[in-house]
Backbone as CSV, one residue per row, in Angstrom:
resi,resn,N_x,N_y,N_z,CA_x,CA_y,CA_z,C_x,C_y,C_z
1,MET,-6.169,15.210,-15.724,-6.726,14.287,-14.738,-6.111,14.574,-13.372
2,GLU,-6.968,14.708,-12.359,-6.516,14.970,-10.994,-6.596,13.676,-10.188
3,MET,-5.466,13.315,-9.571,-5.391,12.031,-8.869,-4.866,12.210,-7.451
4,LEU,-5.454,11.458,-6.525,-5.007,11.431,-5.137,-4.504,10.024,-4.834
5,VAL,-3.306,9.930,-4.290,-2.741,8.634,-3.907,-2.529,8.635,-2.402
6,CYS,-3.167,7.689,-1.713,-3.032,7.564,-0.261,-1.891,6.594,0.032
7,ILE,-0.917,7.049,0.813,0.228,6.186,1.101,0.408,6.014,2.605
8,LYS,1.073,4.920,2.960,1.373,4.647,4.364,2.859,4.335,4.497
9,GLN,3.472,4.869,5.542,4.861,4.523,5.842,4.873,3.292,6.725
10,VAL,5.646,2.274,6.324,5.702,1.002,7.037,7.158,0.597,7.240
11,PRO,7.425,-0.375,8.138,8.785,-0.903,8.246,9.172,-1.629,6.953
12,ASP,10.422,-1.540,6.587,10.924,-2.183,5.373,10.676,-3.688,5.440
13,ASP,9.851,-4.205,4.503,9.508,-5.630,4.546,10.537,-6.508,3.834
14,SER,11.621,-5.904,3.357,12.660,-6.707,2.712,13.662,-7.246,3.718
15,VAL,13.547,-6.839,4.978,14.440,-7.351,6.018,13.626,-8.216,6.981
16,GLU,14.295,-9.159,7.606,13.605,-10.049,8.545,13.364,-9.313,9.853
17,ILE,12.123,-9.346,10.316,11.735,-8.655,11.551,11.357,-9.692,12.593
18,SER,11.955,-9.589,13.771,11.674,-10.529,14.855,10.820,-9.849,15.917
19,LEU,10.352,-10.627,16.884,9.540,-10.075,17.965,10.415,-9.716,19.153
20,ASP,10.026,-8.640,19.814,10.661,-8.258,21.065,10.095,-9.169,22.157
21,PRO,10.895,-10.063,22.749,10.369,-11.029,23.734,9.670,-10.370,24.909
22,ALA,10.152,-9.186,25.313,9.560,-8.525,26.479,8.227,-7.877,26.128
23,ALA,8.192,-7.132,25.041,6.990,-6.380,24.680,5.992,-7.212,23.882
24,LYS,6.408,-8.364,23.356,5.550,-9.209,22.504,5.068,-8.444,21.277
25,LEU,5.915,-7.527,20.803,5.615,-6.722,19.619,6.809,-6.781,18.675
26,PRO,6.628,-6.442,17.408,7.762,-6.472,16.477,8.904,-5.578,16.952
27,ASP,10.113,-6.082,16.840,11.295,-5.308,17.195,11.733,-4.526,15.959
28,LEU,11.412,-3.242,15.924,11.671,-2.409,14.754,12.921,-1.544,14.908
29,GLU,13.718,-1.829,15.932,14.948,-1.075,16.140,15.884,-1.264,14.945
30,GLY,16.242,-0.166,14.317,17.166,-0.231,13.193,16.516,-0.579,11.864
31,VAL,15.186,-0.775,11.832,14.487,-1.090,10.583,14.071,0.222,9.908
32,THR,14.463,0.409,8.679,14.189,1.658,7.965,12.722,1.738,7.545
33,PRO,12.035,2.839,7.823,10.655,3.002,7.338,10.657,3.354,5.855
34,VAL,9.717,2.791,5.118,9.609,3.005,3.667,8.140,3.180,3.296
35,VAL,7.897,3.563,2.054,6.526,3.633,1.546,6.021,2.206,1.334
36,ASN,4.825,1.934,1.800,4.214,0.617,1.625,4.288,0.180,0.161
37,ALA,4.690,-1.068,-0.076,4.960,-1.551,-1.435,3.760,-1.377,-2.361
38,PHE,2.562,-1.738,-1.916,1.392,-1.628,-2.788,1.039,-0.171,-3.080
39,ASP,1.408,0.730,-2.164,1.191,2.151,-2.427,2.158,2.670,-3.492
40,THR,3.367,2.084,-3.547,4.299,2.485,-4.611,3.779,2.045,-5.978
41,TYR,3.104,0.894,-6.040,2.487,0.472,-7.305,1.369,1.440,-7.699
42,ALA,0.590,1.865,-6.699,-0.497,2.812,-6.967,0.059,4.136,-7.492
43,LEU,1.152,4.612,-6.890,1.746,5.872,-7.328,2.323,5.740,-8.735
44,GLU,2.939,4.609,-9.027,3.482,4.397,-10.372,2.363,4.353,-11.412
45,MET,1.245,3.721,-11.071,0.109,3.678,-11.990,-0.409,5.095,-12.258
46,ALA,-0.486,5.895,-11.196,-0.929,7.282,-11.358,0.077,8.078,-12.190
47,ALA,1.368,7.861,-11.964,2.399,8.589,-12.712,2.332,8.274,-14.204
48,ARG,2.054,7.034,-14.542,1.943,6.664,-15.962,0.712,7.298,-16.600
49,LEU,-0.358,7.406,-15.835,-1.545,8.089,-16.352,-1.250,9.570,-16.592
50,LYS,-0.527,10.183,-15.660,-0.188,11.606,-15.806,0.658,11.829,-17.055
51,GLU,1.587,10.929,-17.322,2.442,11.062,-18.501,1.633,10.963,-19.793
52,THR,0.548,10.163,-19.748,-0.272,9.963,-20.943,-1.335,11.047,-21.106
53,LEU,-2.002,11.402,-19.989,-3.171,12.271,-20.067,-2.965,13.660,-19.476
54,GLY,-1.844,13.864,-18.792,-1.645,15.136,-18.118,-2.313,15.150,-16.758
55,GLY,-2.360,16.303,-16.125,-2.968,16.420,-14.805,-1.925,16.431,-13.705
56,GLU,-2.375,16.249,-12.468,-1.474,16.298,-11.323,-1.773,15.160,-10.356
57,ILE,-0.741,14.789,-9.596,-0.850,13.751,-8.573,-0.579,14.383,-7.213
58,THR,-1.486,14.140,-6.279,-1.297,14.562,-4.899,-1.192,13.322,-4.029
59,VAL,-0.222,13.293,-3.122,-0.111,12.176,-2.184,-0.476,12.664,-0.794
60,VAL,-1.075,11.767,-0.016,-1.461,12.115,1.352,-1.153,10.926,2.257
61,SER,-0.728,11.228,3.482,-0.442,10.181,4.451,-0.812,10.670,5.839
62,ILE,-0.892,9.734,6.763,-1.194,10.037,8.164,-0.002,9.600,9.003
63,GLY,0.453,10.451,9.925,1.557,10.051,10.780,2.277,11.231,11.390
64,ASN,3.447,10.948,11.941,4.229,12.000,12.592,5.190,12.657,11.600
65,GLU,6.048,13.504,12.106,6.963,14.274,11.270,7.856,13.370,10.406
66,ASP,8.166,12.187,10.913,9.065,11.280,10.204,8.491,10.816,8.861
67,VAL,7.161,10.821,8.733,6.516,10.362,7.502,6.826,11.295,6.330
68,LYS,7.272,12.501,6.622,7.605,13.432,5.544,8.726,12.891,4.649
69,LYS,9.576,12.008,5.195,10.639,11.413,4.391,10.035,10.574,3.263
70,SER,9.011,9.797,3.596,8.353,8.975,2.582,7.604,9.844,1.581
71,LEU,6.993,10.928,2.061,6.288,11.824,1.148,7.271,12.512,0.195
72,LYS,8.461,12.840,0.682,9.483,13.424,-0.189,9.885,12.429,-1.282
73,ASN,9.977,11.145,-0.909,10.304,10.127,-1.906,9.225,10.044,-2.976
74,CYS,7.971,10.203,-2.558,6.866,10.184,-3.522,6.958,11.383,-4.468
75,LEU,7.348,12.530,-3.936,7.509,13.724,-4.769,8.639,13.534,-5.783
76,ALA,9.595,12.673,-5.455,10.731,12.445,-6.342,10.422,11.441,-7.457
77,VAL,9.277,10.770,-7.375,8.962,9.762,-8.407,7.610,10.015,-9.080
78,GLY,7.188,11.268,-9.106,6.004,11.557,-9.899,4.924,12.391,-9.254
79,ALA,4.879,12.461,-7.928,3.844,13.260,-7.265,4.150,14.749,-7.408
80,ASP,3.096,15.557,-7.515,3.250,17.005,-7.672,3.067,17.760,-6.361
81,GLY,2.279,17.197,-5.456,2.043,17.837,-4.174,1.871,16.777,-3.098
82,ALA,2.114,17.167,-1.834,2.044,16.197,-0.736,1.433,16.836,0.504
83,TYR,0.619,16.047,1.197,-0.021,16.487,2.437,0.213,15.436,3.519
84,LEU,0.467,15.902,4.722,0.598,15.024,5.883,-0.476,15.375,6.898
85,VAL,-1.300,14.402,7.239,-2.254,14.573,8.339,-1.485,14.256,9.609
86,LYS,-1.174,15.267,10.383,-0.288,15.112,11.543,-0.988,14.326,12.641
87,HIS,-0.417,13.184,12.988,-0.994,12.327,14.026,0.138,11.539,14.664
88,GLU,0.344,11.735,15.956,1.471,11.104,16.644,1.235,9.631,16.951
89,ASN,-0.011,9.179,16.899,-0.317,7.780,17.214,-1.079,7.116,16.077
90,ALA,-0.620,7.335,14.871,-1.334,6.806,13.699,-1.428,5.286,13.709
91,GLU,-0.415,4.603,14.275,-0.432,3.142,14.289,-1.549,2.591,15.173
92,SER,-2.122,3.428,16.023,-3.193,2.984,16.912,-4.583,3.220,16.330
93,LEU,-4.651,3.780,15.130,-5.949,4.040,14.501,-6.462,2.788,13.803
94,ASP,-7.756,2.517,13.944,-8.349,1.385,13.240,-8.679,1.799,11.804
95,PRO,-8.910,0.817,10.899,-9.133,1.141,9.485,-10.278,2.122,9.232
96,LEU,-11.360,2.032,9.998,-12.481,2.941,9.779,-12.092,4.382,10.062
97,ASN,-11.377,4.602,11.159,-10.984,5.970,11.482,-9.909,6.493,10.534
98,ILE,-9.058,5.615,10.038,-8.098,6.026,9.014,-8.862,6.508,7.776
99,ALA,-9.886,5.736,7.381,-10.690,6.116,6.210,-11.393,7.453,6.439
100,ARG,-11.882,7.680,7.647,-12.570,8.937,7.933,-11.598,10.124,7.906
101,ILE,-10.384,9.908,8.410,-9.379,10.970,8.361,-9.001,11.265,6.914
102,LEU,-8.846,10.221,6.099,-8.504,10.414,4.692,-9.638,11.103,3.929
103,ARG,-10.879,10.779,4.274,-12.022,11.453,3.639,-11.974,12.954,3.907
104,LYS,-11.762,13.295,5.176,-11.683,14.711,5.549,-10.499,15.379,4.846
105,ALA,-9.380,14.676,4.762,-8.202,15.224,4.100,-8.468,15.461,2.618
106,ALA,-9.124,14.491,1.963,-9.421,14.632,0.533,-10.288,15.860,0.287
107,HIS,-11.296,16.075,1.136,-12.162,17.247,0.969,-11.380,18.546,1.195
108,GLU,-10.509,18.556,2.213,-9.724,19.768,2.492,-8.765,20.074,1.351
109,ILE,-8.140,19.041,0.806,-7.195,19.248,-0.301,-7.936,19.806,-1.517
110,GLU,-9.122,19.258,-1.783,-9.922,19.763,-2.916,-10.293,21.225,-2.702
111,GLU,-10.658,21.570,-1.474,-11.015,22.967,-1.190,-9.801,23.892,-1.316
112,ASN,-8.652,23.424,-0.803,-7.443,24.257,-0.833,-6.930,24.477,-2.254
113,SER,-7.117,23.459,-3.115,-6.559,23.533,-4.464,-7.588,23.910,-5.521
114,SER,-8.854,24.014,-5.099,-9.950,24.340,-6.026,-10.034,23.345,-7.188
115,LYS,-9.859,22.075,-6.894,-9.985,21.042,-7.916,-10.659,19.823,-7.330
116,LYS,-11.182,18.971,-8.194,-11.847,17.740,-7.787,-11.046,16.549,-8.292
117,PHE,-10.906,15.538,-7.455,-10.153,14.353,-7.849,-10.999,13.456,-8.749
118,ASP,-10.396,13.004,-9.844,-11.055,12.068,-10.760,-10.817,10.621,-10.348
119,LEU,-9.674,10.370,-9.716,-9.311,9.017,-9.289,-8.610,9.091,-7.947
120,ILE,-8.976,8.176,-7.054,-8.302,8.067,-5.764,-7.701,6.667,-5.679
121,PHE,-6.380,6.615,-5.471,-5.650,5.350,-5.426,-5.277,4.991,-3.991
122,CYS,-5.381,3.697,-3.684,-4.825,3.135,-2.456,-4.127,1.831,-2.834
123,GLY,-3.117,1.440,-2.063,-2.598,0.093,-2.222,-3.639,-0.898,-1.753
124,LYS,-3.608,-2.115,-2.268,-4.646,-3.092,-1.885,-4.573,-3.453,-0.402
125,GLU,-3.362,-3.326,0.186,-3.183,-3.585,1.615,-1.842,-3.007,2.037
126,SER,-1.635,-2.920,3.340,-0.323,-2.497,3.837,0.463,-3.748,4.214
127,THR,1.783,-3.668,4.123,2.601,-4.845,4.390,2.851,-5.071,5.877
128,ASP,2.344,-4.173,6.736,2.502,-4.418,8.169,1.280,-5.108,8.775
129,TYR,0.087,-4.507,8.623,-1.115,-5.120,9.202,-1.984,-5.833,8.170
130,ALA,-1.870,-5.454,6.910,-2.534,-6.164,5.805,-4.024,-6.395,6.056
131,SER,-4.737,-5.350,6.479,-6.167,-5.507,6.736,-6.997,-5.453,5.460
132,SER,-6.484,-4.805,4.417,-7.182,-4.668,3.130,-8.545,-3.998,3.272
133,GLN,-8.690,-3.098,4.231,-9.988,-2.475,4.496,-10.048,-0.986,4.159
134,VAL,-8.929,-0.287,4.257,-8.963,1.175,4.207,-9.522,1.693,2.887
135,GLY,-9.083,1.123,1.757,-9.545,1.610,0.465,-11.047,1.529,0.302
136,LEU,-11.623,0.382,0.668,-13.073,0.207,0.541,-13.832,1.078,1.539
137,LEU,-13.309,1.201,2.750,-13.960,2.067,3.734,-13.895,3.531,3.304
138,LEU,-12.781,3.922,2.684,-12.670,5.288,2.184,-13.703,5.545,1.095
139,ALA,-13.881,4.578,0.187,-14.891,4.724,-0.863,-16.281,4.893,-0.249
140,LYS,-16.566,4.113,0.789,-17.862,4.234,1.470,-18.015,5.614,2.102
141,GLU,-16.965,6.095,2.766,-17.032,7.404,3.412,-17.226,8.523,2.389
142,LEU,-16.662,8.352,1.190,-16.776,9.362,0.143,-17.999,9.154,-0.742
143,SER,-18.730,8.047,-0.496,-19.900,7.682,-1.315,-19.514,7.547,-2.791
144,LEU,-18.392,6.847,-3.037,-17.888,6.631,-4.388,-17.825,5.145,-4.698
145,PRO,-17.926,4.776,-5.982,-17.722,3.373,-6.354,-16.268,2.978,-6.124
146,ALA,-16.025,1.680,-5.960,-14.670,1.210,-5.690,-14.407,-0.093,-6.421
147,ALA,-13.134,-0.324,-6.758,-12.703,-1.589,-7.343,-11.412,-2.002,-6.650
148,THR,-11.280,-3.299,-6.370,-10.116,-3.804,-5.648,-9.210,-4.614,-6.573
149,ASN,-7.970,-4.845,-6.107,-6.996,-5.671,-6.831,-6.837,-5.210,-8.281
150,VAL,-6.712,-3.916,-8.466,-6.638,-3.337,-9.809,-5.199,-3.383,-10.319
151,ILE,-5.018,-3.775,-11.591,-3.686,-3.787,-12.191,-3.590,-2.859,-13.402
152,GLN,-4.730,-2.260,-13.799,-4.696,-1.330,-14.934,-5.943,-0.466,-14.927
153,VAL,-5.778,0.816,-15.248,-6.921,1.722,-15.382,-6.792,2.504,-16.685
154,GLU,-7.921,2.720,-17.350,-7.959,3.490,-18.592,-9.121,4.463,-18.522
155,PRO,-8.848,5.727,-18.187,-9.922,6.726,-18.123,-10.485,7.025,-19.504
156,GLY,-11.812,7.214,-19.551,-12.478,7.605,-20.790,-13.340,8.833,-20.552
157,ASP,-14.407,8.952,-21.277,-15.306,10.092,-21.156,-16.229,9.889,-19.957
158,GLY,-15.750,10.297,-18.772,-16.529,10.148,-17.550,-16.564,8.737,-17.015
159,ILE,-15.815,7.812,-17.644,-15.810,6.411,-17.249,-14.365,5.962,-17.026
160,ILE,-14.157,5.126,-16.019,-12.856,4.517,-15.782,-12.973,3.023,-16.103
161,LYS,-12.217,2.580,-17.119,-12.176,1.150,-17.424,-11.086,0.517,-16.571
162,ILE,-11.429,-0.547,-15.882,-10.555,-1.129,-14.859,-10.293,-2.598,-15.163
163,LYS,-9.028,-3.000,-15.080,-8.668,-4.416,-15.177,-8.353,-4.907,-13.773
164,GLN,-9.093,-5.906,-13.355,-9.008,-6.392,-11.988,-8.489,-7.829,-11.985
165,GLU,-7.548,-8.110,-11.096,-7.025,-9.472,-10.972,-7.864,-10.262,-9.971
166,THR,-8.273,-11.476,-10.357,-9.043,-12.344,-9.473,-8.324,-13.686,-9.342
167,GLU,-8.824,-14.545,-8.491,-8.222,-15.863,-8.323,-8.371,-16.710,-9.585
168,GLU,-9.393,-16.425,-10.384,-9.631,-17.209,-11.600,-8.962,-16.610,-12.829
169,GLY,-8.516,-15.360,-12.746,-7.935,-14.708,-13.904,-8.110,-13.204,-13.813
170,TYR,-8.713,-12.596,-14.844,-8.879,-11.146,-14.878,-10.319,-10.786,-15.209
171,ARG,-10.728,-9.596,-14.746,-12.070,-9.099,-14.995,-11.979,-7.644,-15.447
172,ILE,-12.724,-7.283,-16.468,-12.766,-5.899,-16.944,-14.040,-5.244,-16.408
173,LEU,-13.865,-4.115,-15.732,-14.980,-3.391,-15.126,-15.015,-1.963,-15.656
174,GLU,-16.144,-1.321,-15.506,-16.271,0.106,-15.773,-16.920,0.776,-14.577
175,ALA,-16.382,1.926,-14.206,-16.938,2.681,-13.081,-16.982,4.156,-13.462
176,PRO,-18.005,4.870,-13.005,-18.042,6.313,-13.274,-16.968,7.029,-12.471
177,ALA,-16.405,8.066,-13.074,-15.440,8.891,-12.344,-16.205,9.982,-11.575
178,PRO,-15.764,10.286,-10.346,-14.598,9.745,-9.648,-14.885,8.400,-8.992
179,CYS,-13.809,7.653,-8.734,-13.945,6.375,-8.043,-12.648,6.089,-7.283
180,VAL,-12.710,5.074,-6.432,-11.557,4.651,-5.639,-11.085,3.299,-6.160
181,VAL,-9.778,3.144,-6.359,-9.227,1.849,-6.757,-8.147,1.437,-5.775
182,THR,-8.120,0.149,-5.418,-7.027,-0.380,-4.613,-6.166,-1.226,-5.527
183,VAL,-4.860,-0.988,-5.484,-3.957,-1.486,-6.525,-3.182,-2.711,-6.069
184,GLN,-3.238,-3.738,-6.914,-2.428,-4.949,-6.797,-1.130,-4.703,-7.556
185,LYS,-0.147,-5.600,-7.469,1.093,-5.436,-8.235,0.808,-5.606,-9.724
186,PRO,1.062,-4.580,-10.541,0.880,-4.704,-11.988,2.077,-5.426,-12.609
187,ASN,2.145,-5.442,-13.937,3.243,-6.160,-14.600,4.451,-5.251,-14.838
188,TYR,4.625,-4.253,-13.984,5.797,-3.381,-14.040,6.148,-2.961,-12.617
189,ASP,7.366,-2.473,-12.449,7.854,-2.059,-11.136,7.830,-0.544,-11.001
190,PRO,7.777,-0.031,-9.778,7.843,1.419,-9.583,9.182,1.972,-10.048
191,ARG,9.191,3.198,-10.510,10.426,3.843,-10.963,11.279,4.266,-9.775
192,TYR,12.549,4.457,-10.033,13.475,4.950,-9.012,13.680,6.457,-9.189
193,PRO,13.893,7.180,-8.102,14.155,8.613,-8.235,15.552,8.862,-8.794
194,THR,15.710,9.954,-9.492,17.018,10.382,-9.961,17.585,11.409,-8.979
195,ILE,18.859,11.699,-9.117,19.462,12.728,-8.247,18.757,14.063,-8.455
196,LYS,18.444,14.365,-9.721,17.765,15.628,-10.033,16.375,15.678,-9.405
197,SER,15.624,14.571,-9.492,14.269,14.562,-8.927,14.303,14.605,-7.401
198,LYS,15.327,14.002,-6.799,15.468,14.069,-5.342,15.743,15.511,-4.897
199,MET,16.602,16.187,-5.619,16.919,17.570,-5.283,15.684,18.459,-5.425
200,ALA,14.902,18.217,-6.474,13.682,19.007,-6.678,12.664,18.729,-5.578
201,ALA,12.569,17.457,-5.141,11.599,17.085,-4.105,11.925,17.750,-2.770
202,ARG,13.210,17.923,-2.486,13.613,18.556,-1.224,13.097,19.991,-1.108
203,LYS,12.936,20.639,-2.240,12.506,22.051,-2.244,10.994,22.202,-2.146
204,LYS,10.254,21.095,-2.349,8.790,21.181,-2.341,8.245,21.149,-0.917
205,GLU,7.201,21.909,-0.716,6.581,21.993,0.608,5.635,20.813,0.831
206,ILE,5.683,20.259,2.030,4.696,19.261,2.437,3.731,19.952,3.390
207,LYS,2.506,20.098,2.955,1.518,20.813,3.755,0.930,19.885,4.821
208,GLU,0.564,20.482,5.948,0.056,19.694,7.076,-1.434,19.932,7.287
209,LEU,-2.119,18.852,7.658,-3.536,18.894,8.016,-3.688,18.314,9.414
210,THR,-4.788,18.641,10.062,-5.032,18.156,11.418,-6.324,17.357,11.457
211,PRO,-6.302,16.115,11.980,-7.543,15.340,12.073,-8.458,15.916,13.137
212,SER,-9.765,15.750,12.949,-10.716,16.245,13.947,-10.754,15.294,15.132
213,GLU,-11.137,15.795,16.278,-11.086,15.018,17.523,-12.001,13.803,17.488
214,GLU,-13.151,13.918,16.840,-14.086,12.795,16.853,-13.582,11.605,16.038
215,GLU,-12.493,11.808,15.263,-11.935,10.726,14.460,-10.649,10.209,15.084
216,ASP,-10.540,10.324,16.414,-9.282,10.037,17.080,-9.375,8.811,17.989
217,SER,-10.303,7.880,17.709,-10.404,6.685,18.537,-9.211,5.782,18.271
218,MET,-8.896,4.932,19.232,-7.668,4.148,19.176,-7.933,2.644,19.143
219,LEU,-7.000,1.940,18.519,-7.021,0.482,18.466,-5.781,0.007,19.195
220,GLU,-5.938,-0.896,20.151,-4.799,-1.385,20.927,-4.412,-2.783,20.469
221,VAL,-3.152,-2.957,20.083,-2.626,-4.276,19.730,-2.084,-4.909,21.002
222,LEU,-2.693,-6.014,21.421,-2.300,-6.644,22.672,-1.076,-7.534,22.516
223,ARG,-1.018,-8.241,21.387,0.114,-9.139,21.189,0.212,-9.536,19.725
224,VAL,1.422,-9.734,19.263,1.669,-10.184,17.895,2.402,-11.514,17.961
225,PHE,2.001,-12.474,17.122,2.614,-13.796,17.119,3.400,-14.023,15.840
226,GLU,4.549,-14.656,15.961,5.324,-15.021,14.778,4.651,-16.197,14.074
227,PRO,4.734,-16.262,12.746,4.206,-17.433,12.039,5.013,-18.669,12.385
228,ALA,4.385,-19.822,12.259,5.068,-21.079,12.558,6.262,-21.265,11.624
229,LYS,7.358,-21.757,12.182,8.544,-22.002,11.384,8.349,-23.232,10.499
230,ARG,8.873,-23.151,9.296,8.810,-24.306,8.411,9.718,-25.416,8.931
231,ALA,9.241,-26.655,8.851,10.049,-27.790,9.265,11.217,-27.972,8.302
232,THR,12.338,-28.426,8.839,13.515,-28.652,8.011,13.251,-29.797,7.039
233,GLY,13.640,-29.625,5.816,13.435,-30.667,4.811,14.426,-31.814,4.964
234,ILE,14.196,-32.845,4.190,15.061,-34.028,4.201,15.878,-34.055,2.916
235,LYS,17.166,-34.197,3.067,18.040,-34.275,1.896,18.344,-35.738,1.599
236,ILE,18.096,-36.135,0.378,18.314,-37.525,-0.038,19.607,-37.602,-0.836
237,LYS,20.485,-38.510,-0.416,21.723,-38.763,-1.141,21.704,-40.198,-1.664
238,ALA,21.925,-40.354,-2.943,21.889,-41.692,-3.542,22.858,-41.748,-4.722
239,ASP,23.254,-42.964,-5.071,24.192,-43.157,-6.179,23.504,-43.205,-7.535
240,SER,22.181,-43.379,-7.528,21.458,-43.464,-8.795,20.065,-42.871,-8.630
241,PRO,19.444,-42.448,-9.737,18.068,-41.929,-9.650,17.101,-42.952,-9.070
242,GLN,17.286,-44.219,-9.411,16.382,-45.266,-8.921,16.456,-45.374,-7.391
243,GLU,17.684,-45.290,-6.863,17.850,-45.365,-5.415,17.259,-44.139,-4.734
244,ALA,17.415,-42.948,-5.367,16.857,-41.725,-4.804,15.336,-41.800,-4.739
245,VAL,14.713,-42.322,-5.809,13.261,-42.467,-5.827,12.803,-43.424,-4.746
246,ALA,13.539,-44.528,-4.585,13.177,-45.528,-3.575,13.236,-44.923,-2.175
247,GLN,14.285,-44.127,-1.922,14.394,-43.477,-0.616,13.252,-42.487,-0.394
248,ALA,12.931,-41.684,-1.434,11.845,-40.714,-1.324,10.516,-41.401,-1.062
249,MET,10.250,-42.499,-1.762,9.004,-43.247,-1.554,8.934,-43.802,-0.140
250,ALA,10.076,-44.261,0.389,10.097,-44.796,1.751,9.785,-43.715,2.776
251,VAL,10.366,-42.519,2.567,10.112,-41.407,3.486,8.640,-41.014,3.459
252,MET,8.052,-40.904,2.257,6.640,-40.514,2.148,5.711,-41.579,2.696
253,THR,6.086,-42.855,2.533,5.264,-43.939,3.106,5.269,-43.887,4.614
254,GLU,6.470,-43.642,5.193,6.580,-43.553,6.647,5.783,-42.365,7.189
255,ALA,5.763,-41.263,6.414,5.024,-40.080,6.838,3.534,-40.179,6.522
256,ARG,3.134,-41.302,5.905,1.730,-41.563,5.541,1.156,-40.459,4.628
257,ILE,2.014,-40.007,3.698,1.534,-39.017,2.728,0.582,-39.667,1.735
258,PHE,0.782,-40.946,1.486,-0.147,-41.700,0.647,-0.225,-43.143,1.119
């Protein structure tokens, strides 16, 4: 099975990020760039399929030279090959143009490797802009079926059985291969690289691609706003449960909660 995983390098979302008061943009000074969390789930899902069915995993990303660090990490946890679409202003690309660049990249990779992808993975969204559009737009550009919020895939004879998470529960779908899936967090975590796999990844080549000029339109972010801060809660101190309940009821009555 041949699989393509599209990844994005984003600021580490495990640290608190504040706004730069002057620029009205996120202050990313000192924030380590990492592989987008949902893309790591997609890569882990692909790696488990490779272990079961064989085949190869190719990862592709758009960005500057620094993105090669994230691609090396992907090579250390299951990817067999990596491509970087060199673009110095990738953060200014809108989702449609990102999808068009990825479409062109997918075709070039297939031509260079003389193989066809059976499955194309994307994270369901990125943790920086969270537009949730690129995967579906890529499927449209490739004229392929797509499924979103996927937590499990089971390839069969020309068919991909898909388990999709919904607000009401789960849905089982079938799609012809090849298809595009956007991955939600499954019931397992991505694997960690070993020292041996890191050393092997350093020796692997990351090939570069160039986007075409007509796919180079820009999106300008004028301003970013911080979410509203949560109000401080009220701590109730009482000598007995009955007194604590009475105080809580008084507070809620005053706040007209009921």
